[in-house]
C-alpha angles and dihedrals in degrees: 000000000000092000093052111102113149130038114175124200115206135178145115126295107293096016093124102256096143093047092052091047090054093048093047092047091053093046102043098025090238124157117248129221106197129201108260099239105134095050096037107124094204106043100086092044091048095057090051097044111015096173094056098044106029097099094044091050095048093048090051092052093044092053093045093049093046091052089051092052093050090051091050093049093046095043131079101223133092109252132194111206126210104223126344140247088244092067092054092054104034102033118018102034097044090044090055091046095051091046088058091247096116126048117241093240090052092049092048090049091048095049093047089055091048092054091050090051093048091058088065101047140062128233120254119274087233130010115202115199117199106209114203138168122235094257090054092048092048092049092052093045092051092046094056092044103207109178096218091056093055094089095049112124127225090235089058091053092046092051090050092048091053090050092049091053093049092047098048091047090059099036108123104152092105146325118329138189122197118206121187105214101181091101097033129088102195092169100055108016117072091193091057091049090050089055090053091048091053090055093047094045090052090053095046095047091048091053103040110024 
């Protein structure tokens, strides 16, 4: 696995990305780059006034994700990343724009910056997409009980899920693995995690043996 450098975990809010990152880090002894949610200065404001804070939030995430990617490329360790820069640009930002929660000039500016960043970075060695239904997402969100997610609407989650499905179907920047988590409890069931490991091992060995 010496050639393996970047595993990216992608999926909607509440899909279980952070949990899987933690489990994979423990199992493979990989480093983890988490999404900066707890220290994000815009996230709480965004969920209470999306129109006012959408651009600020997306620029913050874009910068944070880009910095992570530069560190991964310039480092010598295998890293598993919690969420990707693709999701910011192809799912969250356009969703906000089409909902009328981001001005066109802001979206154009944002996407231009994204394209400039992408010219400087490589795609993940393996992209793992956690596919989840709305009931599963809602259950996970309620279980973790983050205050700023309490005002999130079901329509918002559905729109994001549709965008995720369209994006992953057309993703061709590198290798991808799709895992349906509706019937899996990676957090609490060791057998379910073993099933996920088997899928990931098969992908890794196929790529790097």
